[in-house]
C-alpha positions in Angstrom: -23.0 -50.1 -39.3 -22.7 -46.4 -38.5 -25.0 -46.9 -35.5 -22.8 -49.7 -34.3 -19.7 -47.6 -34.6 -21.4 -44.7 -32.8 -22.6 -47.0 -30.0 -19.0 -48.4 -29.6 -17.5 -44.9 -29.6 -19.9 -43.6 -27.0 -19.3 -46.7 -24.9 -15.5 -46.3 -25.2 -15.8 -42.7 -24.1 -18.0 -43.6 -21.1 -15.5 -46.3 -20.1 -12.5 -44.0 -20.5 -14.3 -41.3 -18.4 -15.1 -43.9 -15.8 -11.6 -45.3 -15.7 -10.1 -41.7 -15.5 -12.4 -40.9 -12.6 -11.5 -44.1 -10.9 -7.8 -43.5 -11.3 -8.2 -40.0 -9.9 -10.1 -41.3 -7.0 -7.5 -44.0 -6.3 -4.5 -41.7 -6.7 -3.5 -38.8 -4.4 -0.9 -36.1 -4.7 0.1 -34.0 -1.7 2.3 -30.9 -1.7 4.2 -30.3 1.5 7.1 -28.1 2.8 8.2 -25.6 5.4 9.8 -22.2 5.7 12.0 -21.0 8.6 13.7 -17.8 9.6 16.4 -17.9 12.3 19.0 -15.6 13.6 21.8 -16.6 15.9 25.2 -15.7 17.3 28.0 -18.1 18.1 31.1 -17.5 20.2 34.1 -19.9 20.2 36.8 -19.9 22.8 40.0 -21.9 22.4 42.7 -22.4 25.0 45.9 -24.4 24.3 48.3 -25.6 27.1 51.6 -26.8 25.7 53.8 -29.5 27.3 56.0 -26.8 28.9 53.1 -25.5 30.9 52.4 -22.4 28.9 48.9 -21.3 28.0 47.6 -19.5 24.9 44.0 -18.3 24.6 42.2 -17.5 21.4 38.7 -16.1 21.4 36.7 -15.5 18.2 33.2 -14.2 17.9 30.7 -14.8 15.0 28.4 -11.9 14.3 24.7 -12.3 13.9 23.9 -14.6 11.0 20.7 -14.6 9.0 19.5 -18.0 7.7 16.2 -17.4 5.8 16.3 -20.7 4.1 17.8 -22.8 6.9 14.9 -25.2 7.1 13.3 -24.4 3.7 11.7 -27.6 2.3 9.4 -28.3 -0.7 8.2 -31.6 -1.9 5.5 -33.8 -3.4 4.1 -37.1 -2.1 2.1 -39.3 -4.5 0.1 -42.4 -3.8 -1.9 -44.7 -6.1 -4.2 -47.6 -5.4 -2.9 -50.5 -7.5 -5.5 -53.0 -6.4 -4.7 -56.4 -4.7 -4.0 -54.5 -1.5 -1.0 -52.7 -3.1 -0.1 -49.0 -3.4 2.4 -47.3 -5.6 4.2 -44.4 -3.8 6.6 -41.6 -4.8 8.4 -39.0 -2.7 10.2 -36.0 -4.1 11.7 -33.5 -1.6 14.1 -30.6 -2.0 15.6 -27.9 0.1 15.1 -24.3 -0.9 18.7 -23.2 -0.8 19.7 -25.5 -3.6 22.6 -27.1 -1.7 21.1 -30.1 0.0 22.8 -29.0 3.2 21.2 -30.5 6.2 23.4 -29.1 9.0 22.9 -25.4 8.6 24.7 -23.4 11.2 27.4 -25.9 11.9 28.2 -25.9 8.2 29.8 -29.4 7.9 27.6 -31.2 5.5 27.8 -29.9 1.9 26.6 -32.6 -0.5 29.8 -33.2 -2.5 30.9 -36.7 -3.4 34.5 -36.4 -2.1 34.4 -34.4 1.2 35.2 -37.0 3.7 32.6 -38.3 6.1 30.3 -35.3 5.9 27.6 -34.6 3.4 25.3 -36.7 1.3 26.7 -40.1 0.4 26.0 -39.7 -3.3 27.7 -40.8 -6.4 27.7 -37.7 -8.4 24.1 -37.7 -9.8 22.3 -34.7 -8.4 25.0 -33.9 -5.9 24.6 -30.2 -4.9 21.3 -29.7 -6.7 19.3 -29.5 -3.5 17.5 -32.8 -3.5 16.9 -34.6 -0.2 14.8 -37.6 -0.8 13.7 -38.9 -4.3 12.3 -42.4 -4.3 9.6 -44.6 -5.7 8.2 -47.7 -4.1 5.4 -50.2 -3.6 3.6 -50.9 -0.3 1.5 -53.9 0.7 0.9 -56.2 3.6 4.6 -57.2 3.3 5.7 -53.6 4.1 7.3 -50.9 1.9 10.1 -51.5 -0.7 11.5 -48.4 -2.4 14.5 -47.4 -4.4 16.2 -44.0 -4.8 17.6 -41.4 -2.4 16.5 -42.0 1.2 17.1 -40.8 4.7 19.2 -43.5 6.4 17.8 -45.8 9.1 20.5 -44.6 11.5 19.3 -41.0 11.1 15.5 -41.5 11.5 15.2 -44.3 14.1 15.5 -42.1 17.3 18.1 -39.5 16.5 16.8 -36.4 14.8 13.2 -37.6 15.4 13.7 -37.2 19.2 15.2 -33.7 19.1 12.5 -31.0 18.3 15.4 -28.5 17.7 16.8 -30.5 14.7 17.8 -28.3 11.7 18.2 -25.2 14.0 21.3 -23.6 15.4 20.5 -25.4 18.7 20.3 -29.0 17.4 22.0 -31.9 19.1 23.5 -33.6 16.0 27.0 -32.7 14.9 27.9 -32.2 18.5 29.3 -34.0 21.5 25.8 -35.3 22.2 24.9 -36.8 18.8 27.0 -37.7 15.7 26.6 -36.2 12.3 28.4 -37.2 9.2 27.5 -38.7 5.8 26.3 -42.0 7.3 25.2 -40.7 10.7 22.5 -38.2 11.6 22.9 -36.0 8.5 22.9 -38.7 5.9 21.0 -39.3 2.6 21.8 -42.5 1.0 21.7 -42.1 -2.8 21.4 -45.2 -5.1 19.9 -47.1 -2.3 17.2 -49.8 -1.8 15.2 -49.7 1.4 12.7 -52.0 3.1 10.4 -51.0 5.9 8.4 -53.9 7.5 4.9 -53.8 8.9 4.7 -53.7 12.6 5.0 -57.0 14.5 4.0 -56.8 18.1 4.8 -53.0 17.9 8.2 -53.5 16.3 9.2 -52.2 12.8 12.3 -53.5 11.0 14.2 -51.2 8.6 16.9 -52.2 6.2 18.7 -50.0 3.7 21.5 -50.9 1.2 23.5 -48.3 -0.7 25.1 -49.6 -3.9 28.7 -49.0 -4.8 29.7 -45.7 -6.4 32.9 -44.0 -7.3 34.5 -40.8 -6.0 37.2 -39.4 -8.3 39.3 -36.9 -6.5 41.9 -36.2 -9.2 42.1 -36.3 -12.9 43.8 -39.7 -13.2 44.2 -39.4 -16.9 46.8 -36.6 -16.7 49.2 -38.1 -14.1 49.2 -40.9 -11.6 48.3 -39.9 -8.0 50.9 -39.5 -5.4 49.2 -41.7 -2.8 46.1 -43.7 -2.4 44.0 -40.9 -1.0 44.2 -39.3 -4.5 42.8 -42.3 -6.3 39.3 -43.7 -7.0 37.2 -44.5 -4.0 34.6 -47.3 -4.1 32.0 -46.7 -1.4 29.1 -48.7 -0.2 27.0 -49.0 3.0 24.2 -50.8 4.7 22.1 -50.2 7.8 19.6 -52.3 9.8 17.4 -51.1 12.6 14.6 -52.0 15.0 12.1 -49.5 16.5 9.2 -50.4 18.7 6.4 -48.6 20.6 4.4 -50.1 23.4 2.0 -47.6 25.0 4.1 -44.7 26.4 7.5 -46.4 25.8 9.6 -46.4 22.6 12.9 -48.1 21.9 15.4 -48.3 19.0 18.5 -50.2 18.0 20.5 -49.5 14.8 23.7 -51.0 13.3 25.4 -49.6 10.2 28.6 -50.4 8.2 30.4 -48.5 5.5 33.1 -49.9 3.2 35.5 -47.7 1.3 38.0 -49.2 -1.2 40.8 -47.0 -2.6 42.2 -48.1 -5.9 45.3 -46.5 -7.4 46.8 -47.2 -10.8 50.3 -47.7 -9.3 51.6 -51.3 -9.2 53.5 -50.8 -5.9 50.4 -49.5 -4.1 48.0 -52.1 -2.9 44.3 -51.5 -2.7 43.2 -50.3 0.8 39.9 -51.4 2.3 38.5 -49.5 5.2 35.4 -50.6 7.1 33.7 -48.3 9.6 30.9 -49.4 11.9 28.3 -47.6 14.0 25.8 -48.8 16.6 23.2 -47.0 18.7 20.5 -47.8 21.2 17.9 -45.6 22.7 14.6 -45.3 24.5 11.9 -42.6 25.0 9.3 -42.4 27.7 6.2 -40.4 27.9 4.5 -39.3 31.2 1.0 -38.0 31.7 1.0 -36.6 28.1 3.1 -33.7 29.3 6.7 -35.0 29.6 8.9 -36.9 27.2 12.4 -38.1 28.2 14.7 -39.6 25.5 18.0 -41.4 26.0 20.4 -42.4 23.2 24.0 -43.9 23.2 26.3 -44.4 20.2 29.5 -46.2 19.5 31.3 -45.4 16.3 34.5 -47.0 14.9 35.6 -44.7 12.1 38.3 -46.3 9.9 37.9 -44.0 6.9 39.2 -40.6 7.9 40.9 -40.2 11.3 40.7 -43.8 12.3 39.2 -43.2 15.7 36.7 -44.7 18.1 34.1 -42.4 19.6 31.0 -42.5 21.8 28.1 -40.1 22.1 25.5 -40.0 24.9 22.4 -37.8 24.7 19.4 -37.4 27.1 16.7 -34.8 26.6 13.4 -33.7 28.3 10.6 -32.1 26.4 7.6 -30.7 28.2 4.2 -29.6 26.8 2.2 -27.1 28.9 -0.6 -25.9 26.6 1.1 -24.2 23.6 4.4 -23.8 25.5 7.1 -26.5 25.0 10.3 -26.2 27.0 13.3 -28.5 26.2 16.6 -29.3 27.9 19.2 -31.7 26.5 22.5 -33.0 27.9 25.3 -34.8 26.2 28.7 -36.4 26.7 31.4 -37.4 24.3 34.7 -39.4 24.3 37.1 -40.4 21.5 40.6 -41.7 21.0 42.8 -42.3 18.0 45.1 -45.1 19.3 44.5 -47.2 16.2 45.4 -44.4 13.8 47.9 -45.2 11.2 50.7 -42.8 10.4 53.3 -40.7 12.1 51.1 -38.0 13.8 50.3 -37.8 17.5 47.5 -39.7 19.1 44.8 -38.0 21.1 42.1 -38.5 23.6 38.9 -36.3 23.7 36.2 -35.7 26.2 33.3 -33.3 26.0 30.0 -32.1 27.3 26.9 -30.6 25.7 23.9 -28.5 26.8 20.9 -27.2 25.0 18.0 -25.3 26.5 15.1 -23.8 24.6 11.4 -22.8 24.7 9.0 -23.0 21.8 5.5 -21.5 21.4 3.5 -23.9 19.3 -0.2 -22.7 19.0 -0.6 -25.4 16.3 1.1 -28.5 14.9 2.4 -26.5 11.9 3.6 -23.2 13.5 6.3 -22.5 16.0 8.4 -19.6 17.5 11.5 -20.8 19.4 14.6 -19.5 21.1 17.3 -20.8 23.3 21.0 -21.7 23.7 23.5 -24.4 22.9 26.8 -24.9 24.7 29.5 -27.5 24.3 33.0 -27.9 25.6 35.7 -30.3 24.4 39.1 -31.1 25.8 41.7 -32.8 23.5 44.8 -34.2 25.0 47.5 -35.0 22.4 50.4 -37.4 23.2 53.4 -38.8 21.3 52.6 -42.2 19.9 56.1 -43.5 20.6 56.9 -42.1 24.0 53.2 -41.8 25.1 54.2 -38.4 26.7 51.5 -35.8 26.8 52.0 -32.8 24.5 49.3 -30.2 24.0 46.0 -30.0 25.7 43.3 -27.9 23.8 40.0 -26.8 25.3 37.4 -25.5 22.9 34.1 -24.0 24.1 31.2 -23.0 21.8 28.2 -21.0 22.9 25.3 -20.3 20.6 22.1 -18.3 21.0 19.3 -18.2 18.5 15.6 -17.3 17.9 13.5 -18.4 15.0 10.1 -18.9 13.5 8.8 -21.8 11.3 5.7 -22.7 9.3 5.0 -26.1 7.9 2.4 -26.9 5.3 
């Protein structure tokens, strides 16, 4: 009897050891991240011409700004073979400044749940704790299905992937060339479900759905809010995109929609529903393994904050000559607020954008870079009743920076 028990115990131990070794072989964990140091200066010049023909100039200069953690990232990727052609995946990624801020120098994207269109579109859980992506999923021949906090499809199809200066002071997003914002090129969609298809004829389909969440701006238990903007906001969004690659040519198309419902516990105030949409198309071409040219165009109908229509156009060239990578980007911008509700003036905007930089990249994980970014925007205000022009404001921003980055 004892011999039988001993034999069974030894067998169980051998089986457990074999199973553990098999699981270790079939599972993989990878630590990744990056560290970046960058220093930059920014000068902003503003000139206002009033309706009477007068002119007032205001020039302000920003002193040199150190951003040791501007691009600091740290994360873990895990993969496990589940059998039957399936893999279990997990992705945890954080920024090292603990703020979840993905805009850096422009400073418009703090992850708070109630700060307008900028920042992470989160529902309170983890907002401001520094997390970027935290998701778990399963992958098979059908594609990848995952749930958690993700980059948006709008952000990563084209967009930031085509600008090597992303997350530096010189980046194209949050500018006249490329949109930013909580659902644009800065977004992380919390409480979301994402699907990424396998490639069909070189084309990948991506879909993401963010579930409803609440933003509470005031303590509604103490007193009723004065107007609907002080109430509870129900937010939701979805995005769908296509990206394809055929030889030296890439193309993308993405559509997204955000819904915001404002509920106020006041009988005389109806619920307001605001729908915003965004659409972009783009293409990138490679030539002789030395040159890449990307073009992207966006149309955004923002019905949540300023109720405006805007367009962004961006084209950039990136060269590779040994370890030297020069880059030049150009952009245009136009916007109007003719559909804006309220009593304020309407406006038209038009702007331009330029970025020029050179990077030294002796390896795929190390770079030293430097360059400039300049943009100019003209805003013409006019009375919504008489349609007579009022003030014209010209704002010019000029930024210089140098930096160093190491990925691992």
